[in-house]
C-alpha positions in Angstrom: -33.8 10.4 -111.2 -36.0 13.0 -109.7 -36.9 16.1 -111.8 -38.8 19.3 -111.1 -40.7 20.5 -114.1 -43.0 23.4 -115.1 -45.7 22.6 -117.7 -48.7 24.1 -119.4 -52.0 22.3 -119.4 -54.6 22.2 -122.3 -56.5 25.0 -120.5 -53.5 27.2 -120.5 -52.8 26.8 -116.8 -49.1 26.7 -115.8 -48.2 24.4 -112.9 -45.0 23.0 -111.3 -44.5 19.5 -109.9 -42.0 16.8 -109.3 -41.7 13.4 -111.0 -39.2 10.5 -111.3 -37.9 9.6 -114.8 -35.0 8.0 -116.5 -33.9 11.3 -118.0 -35.2 14.7 -119.1 -36.2 13.4 -122.6 -38.3 10.6 -121.2 -40.0 12.9 -118.8 -40.8 15.4 -121.7 -42.2 12.6 -123.8 -44.4 11.4 -120.9 -45.7 14.9 -120.3 -46.6 15.4 -124.0 -48.4 12.1 -124.1 -50.5 13.3 -121.2 -51.4 16.5 -123.1 -49.0 18.9 -121.3 -46.5 21.3 -122.9 -43.2 21.1 -120.9 -41.7 24.5 -120.3 -38.7 23.7 -118.1 -37.2 20.5 -116.6 -34.4 20.4 -114.1 -32.9 17.6 -111.9 -33.8 18.0 -108.3 -30.8 18.1 -105.9 -30.9 15.1 -103.6 -29.7 16.5 -100.4 -30.2 14.9 -97.0 -33.7 16.4 -96.6 -34.8 15.1 -100.0 -33.5 11.7 -99.3 -35.2 11.6 -96.0 -38.5 12.7 -97.6 -38.2 9.9 -100.2 -37.6 7.3 -97.5 -40.4 8.5 -95.3 -42.7 8.7 -98.3 -42.1 5.0 -99.0 -43.3 4.0 -95.6 -45.9 6.7 -94.9 -49.5 5.5 -95.2 -52.7 7.4 -95.6 -54.7 7.1 -92.3 -58.5 6.9 -92.2 -58.5 10.3 -90.5 -56.5 11.9 -93.3 -58.8 10.3 -95.9 -61.9 11.6 -94.2 -60.5 15.2 -93.9 -59.4 15.1 -97.5 -62.8 13.9 -98.7 -64.7 16.5 -96.7 -62.4 19.3 -97.7 -62.5 18.3 -101.4 -66.3 18.2 -101.3 -66.5 21.6 -99.7 -64.1 23.2 -102.2 -66.0 21.8 -105.2 -69.3 23.1 -103.7 -67.6 26.5 -103.3 -66.9 26.6 -107.0 -63.3 25.6 -107.2 -62.3 23.3 -110.1 -61.3 19.7 -109.2 -57.7 20.4 -110.3 -57.4 23.6 -108.2 -58.9 21.9 -105.1 -56.5 19.0 -105.4 -53.5 21.4 -105.7 -54.7 23.3 -102.5 -55.0 20.0 -100.6 -51.6 18.9 -101.7 -50.0 22.0 -100.2 -51.9 21.4 -96.9 -50.9 17.7 -96.4 -47.8 16.8 -94.4 -47.9 13.2 -95.4 -45.2 12.8 -98.1 -46.8 9.7 -99.6 -50.2 11.2 -99.8 -48.7 14.4 -101.4 -47.3 12.2 -104.2 -50.7 10.6 -104.7 -52.4 14.0 -104.9 -49.7 15.1 -107.5 -50.5 12.1 -109.6 -54.3 12.7 -109.3 -53.8 16.4 -110.3 -51.7 15.3 -113.4 -54.3 12.8 -114.4 -57.2 15.3 -114.1 -55.2 17.8 -116.3 -54.6 15.1 -118.9 -58.4 14.6 -119.3 -58.9 11.4 -117.2 -61.9 11.1 -115.0 -61.4 11.4 -111.2 -62.7 7.9 -110.6 -60.2 6.3 -113.0 -57.4 8.4 -111.4 -58.4 7.1 -107.9 -58.5 3.5 -109.2 -54.7 3.6 -109.6 -54.4 3.7 -105.8 -56.5 0.7 -104.6 -54.6 0.5 -101.3 -55.7 4.1 -100.4 -59.1 4.5 -102.1 -61.5 1.5 -101.6 -63.9 0.2 -104.2 -66.7 1.9 -102.3 -64.9 5.3 -102.6 -64.2 4.9 -106.3 -67.7 3.6 -107.2 -69.5 6.5 -105.4 -67.2 9.0 -107.0 -67.9 7.5 -110.4 -71.6 7.6 -109.8 -71.2 11.3 -108.7 -69.4 12.1 -111.9 -72.1 10.4 -114.0 -74.9 12.2 -112.2 -73.1 15.6 -112.2 -73.0 15.7 -108.4 -69.4 14.9 -107.5 -69.5 17.2 -104.4 -72.5 15.4 -103.0 -71.0 12.0 -103.7 -67.8 13.0 -101.9 -69.8 14.3 -99.0 -71.6 10.9 -98.7 -68.3 9.1 -99.0 -66.8 11.2 -96.2 -69.8 10.6 -93.9 -69.7 6.9 -94.7 -66.0 6.7 -93.9 -66.4 8.8 -90.7 -69.2 6.6 -89.4 -67.3 3.3 -90.1 -64.1 4.7 -88.6 -66.0 5.9 -85.5 -67.5 2.4 -84.9 -64.1 0.7 -85.4 -62.4 3.1 -83.0 -65.0 2.6 -80.3 -64.6 -1.2 -80.5 -60.8 -1.0 -80.5 -60.9 1.4 -77.6 -63.1 -1.0 -75.5 -60.7 -3.9 -76.2 -57.5 -1.9 -75.5 -58.3 -1.6 -71.8 -58.2 -5.4 -71.1 -55.1 -5.7 -73.4 -53.2 -3.2 -71.4 -54.2 -4.7 -68.1 -53.2 -8.2 -69.2 -49.8 -7.0 -70.5 -49.1 -5.1 -67.3 -50.0 -8.3 -65.3 -47.5 -10.4 -67.3 -44.7 -7.9 -66.9 -45.3 -7.4 -63.1 -45.7 -11.1 -62.6 -42.4 -11.9 -64.2 -40.6 -9.2 -62.2 -42.1 -10.5 -59.0 -41.1 -14.0 -59.8 -37.6 -12.8 -60.7 -36.9 -10.6 -57.6 -39.4 -11.5 -54.8 -39.7 -15.3 -55.0 -36.0 -16.2 -54.9 -35.6 -14.2 -51.7 -38.4 -16.0 -50.0 -37.2 -19.3 -51.4 -33.8 -18.7 -49.8 -35.4 -18.1 -46.4 -37.4 -21.3 -46.7 -34.3 -23.2 -47.6 -32.3 -21.9 -44.6 -35.2 -22.9 -42.3 -35.5 -26.3 -43.9 -39.2 -26.0 -44.5 -40.9 -28.7 -46.6 -42.6 -26.8 -49.5 -46.0 -27.7 -51.0 -46.1 -28.6 -54.7 -47.6 -25.2 -55.7 -44.8 -23.4 -53.8 -42.2 -25.6 -55.4 -43.5 -24.7 -58.9 -43.4 -20.9 -58.0 -39.9 -21.3 -56.6 -38.7 -23.1 -59.8 -40.2 -20.4 -62.0 -38.7 -17.6 -59.8 -35.2 -19.1 -60.0 -35.6 -19.6 -63.8 -36.8 -16.0 -64.4 -34.1 -14.4 -62.1 -31.3 -16.3 -63.9 -32.8 -15.7 -67.4 -34.7 -12.4 -67.1 -33.7 -11.0 -70.5 -34.3 -14.4 -72.2 -37.7 -14.6 -70.6 -38.8 -11.2 -71.9 -37.4 -12.1 -75.4 -39.4 -15.3 -75.4 -42.6 -13.4 -74.3 -42.2 -10.8 -77.1 -41.4 -13.5 -79.7 -44.4 -15.6 -78.5 -46.7 -12.5 -78.7 -45.4 -11.7 -82.2 -46.0 -15.3 -83.4 -49.5 -15.3 -82.0 -50.3 -12.0 -83.6 -48.9 -13.1 -86.9 -50.8 -16.3 -86.8 -54.1 -14.5 -86.0 -53.4 -12.2 -89.0 -52.7 -15.0 -91.4 -55.3 -15.6 -94.1 -55.6 -19.3 -93.4 -56.7 -18.5 -89.8 -59.5 -16.1 -90.8 -62.2 -18.7 -91.1 -61.4 -20.2 -87.6 -61.0 -16.8 -85.9 -64.3 -15.4 -87.4 -66.1 -18.6 -86.4 -64.8 -18.2 -82.8 -65.8 -14.6 -82.7 -69.3 -15.5 -83.7 -69.5 -18.0 -80.8 -68.0 -15.9 -78.0 -70.6 -14.5 -75.5 -71.2 -10.7 -75.7 -68.7 -10.4 -78.6 -70.9 -12.4 -81.0 -73.9 -10.0 -80.7 -71.6 -7.0 -81.1 -70.0 -8.6 -84.3 -73.5 -9.4 -85.6 -74.8 -5.8 -85.2 -71.5 -4.2 -86.4 -71.6 -6.2 -89.7 -75.3 -5.6 -90.2 -74.7 -1.8 -89.7 -71.8 -1.9 -92.2 -73.7 -3.9 -94.8 -76.8 -1.7 -94.6 -74.9 1.7 -94.6 -72.6 0.7 -97.5 -75.5 -0.7 -99.6 -77.6 2.4 -98.8 -74.9 4.8 -99.8 -74.1 3.0 -103.1 -77.7 2.6 -104.1 -78.5 6.3 -103.3 -75.5 7.2 -105.5 -77.0 5.3 -108.5 -74.7 2.2 -108.3 -76.4 -1.0 -109.6 -77.5 -3.4 -106.9 -75.2 -6.2 -108.1 -72.2 -3.9 -108.1 -73.3 -2.5 -104.7 -73.4 -6.1 -103.2 -70.0 -6.8 -104.7 -68.4 -3.7 -103.1 -70.1 -4.4 -99.8 -68.6 -7.9 -99.8 -65.2 -6.2 -99.7 -66.2 -3.8 -96.9 -67.3 -6.5 -94.4 -64.4 -8.3 -92.7 -65.9 -11.5 -91.4 -65.6 -14.4 -94.0 -69.1 -15.7 -93.2 -70.7 -12.4 -93.9 -68.7 -12.2 -97.2 -70.1 -15.6 -98.1 -73.7 -14.4 -97.5 -73.2 -11.4 -99.7 -71.6 -13.5 -102.4 -74.7 -15.7 -102.4 -76.9 -12.6 -102.5 -75.1 -11.4 -105.6 -75.6 -14.7 -107.4 -79.2 -14.8 -106.4 -79.9 -11.3 -107.7 -78.2 -12.1 -111.0 -80.6 -15.1 -111.3 -83.6 -12.8 -110.6 -84.3 -13.9 -107.0 -85.4 -11.6 -104.2 -82.6 -9.7 -102.3 -84.4 -10.2 -99.0 -84.6 -14.1 -99.4 -80.8 -14.5 -98.8 -80.9 -12.5 -95.5 -84.0 -14.4 -94.4 -82.1 -17.7 -94.9 -79.2 -16.4 -92.8 -80.8 -15.1 -89.6 -78.0 -16.7 -87.7 -75.8 -13.9 -89.0 -78.2 -11.1 -90.0 -81.1 -10.3 -87.6 -84.7 -10.9 -88.8 -85.2 -7.1 -88.9 -82.7 -6.9 -91.8 -84.7 -9.3 -94.1 -88.0 -7.7 -93.1 -86.9 -4.1 -93.8 -85.3 -5.1 -97.1 -88.5 -6.9 -98.2 -90.5 -3.7 -97.4 -87.9 -1.7 -99.3 -88.3 -3.9 -102.3 -92.1 -3.7 -102.2 -92.2 0.0 -101.9 -89.2 0.9 -104.1 -87.4 2.5 -101.2 -84.7 -0.1 -100.6 -81.9 2.5 -100.0 -84.1 4.3 -97.4 -84.9 1.1 -95.5 -81.2 0.1 -95.5 -80.3 3.5 -94.1 -82.8 3.1 -91.3 -81.3 -0.3 -90.5 -77.8 1.2 -90.4 -78.8 4.0 -88.1 -80.5 1.6 -85.7 -77.7 -0.9 -85.4 -74.9 1.8 -85.3 -76.6 3.2 -82.3 -76.9 -0.3 -80.8 -73.1 -0.9 -81.3 -72.3 2.5 -79.8 -74.3 1.7 -76.7 -72.8 -1.7 -76.3 -69.2 -0.5 -76.7 -69.8 2.0 -73.9 -70.9 -0.8 -71.6 -68.3 -3.3 -72.8 -65.6 -1.9 -70.4 -68.0 -2.1 -67.5 -68.7 -5.8 -68.3 -65.0 -6.6 -68.8 -63.8 -4.9 -65.7 -65.3 -7.3 -63.1 -64.1 -10.3 -65.1 -60.6 -8.8 -65.1 -60.8 -8.2 -61.3 -61.8 -11.8 -60.7 -58.9 -13.0 -62.9 -56.4 -10.8 -61.2 -57.7 -11.7 -57.7 -57.5 -15.4 -58.5 -53.8 -15.0 -59.6 -52.8 -12.9 -56.6 -54.7 -15.2 -54.3 -52.9 -18.3 -55.7 -49.5 -16.6 -55.3 -50.2 -15.4 -51.8 -51.5 -18.8 -50.5 -48.6 -20.7 -52.2 -46.0 -18.4 -50.5 -47.7 -17.9 -47.1 -48.5 -21.6 -46.4 -44.8 -22.5 -45.7 -44.8 -19.6 -43.2 -47.6 -21.2 -41.3 -45.6 -24.4 -41.3 -42.7 -22.6 -39.7 -45.0 -21.0 -37.1 -46.5 -24.4 -36.3 -43.1 -26.0 -35.8 -42.1 -23.2 -33.4 -45.2 -23.8 -31.3 
């Protein structure tokens, strides 16, 4: 059951919120265990709007953009002198995401009950990453929560920006290929049967390629809906297979071997590793914990393996740079050299930040040029397909003209 309640915190602040519970008594006990004094509890009417909100709340997710805005605003409010609880309450009123609103309600309640912000965030691992929680915890311990949140926001924004640029560059060929498939099926279904009927009336002997096109045209025209269903099912199966965990190792291996994409992947993972490590070390997180969190941030399984080896090596007392020096096929030589300089000078976090800035710029430049590189390849592919279709359908016409002469 859903209840709306008014309660008083330890500091004397009165607030109103909504929670689910078995009954009023259970909710009252729960509030008292958290250190609140319940003033009033009433069952919330579940009209159509409430039911719709509950359903949408179940499926609504917190996007990266929402998380970045939340982090920056929260940092700004704390810097301006607002208490953490007050800042969370303001942000809760601003958000239109039902699911995120419930999370902010829970965070506010935990803060009021005396929990630390990092422990409250840890209850939502699907929303707040290990990097987010660890940097907030380091900020709490150092007394600079606003600064830690600002660093988290910048880190999230940079990572999100790089991911968007790469996805944006890959969307273009995906849209072109999808349009080609749809247009191709429609041409086969409506154009080819008409030409095939003409060839049949004239009794022209068709070349093998033309016979194949005619067969496909007749099949598509007679089973058009089935054809599109098969295409969509096949696309879904391929997508699901590529998303499956057992395929990760093979897909990541293929990505590292593909021309152009391999260098982009290498630089992207280097930038992510360096920026995450730099942010965590600057926040005061231990190097072993920083490596462990960074392992979760990188996506490629081979980079995860290198960081896992780095963590073991550090725990044994080995140099951090040695692991990267032994894996120059994944991380560039510059990575190990800069880390070595950072270890010798005691400025490891600064060196990692310089690496991150350099390779982030490299990734940005390459993603800008990626569409330019892909475009001529697509044109060649499209031209080859159109040329094959045209030659296969025109060659019987030449036979007809030759027989007339």
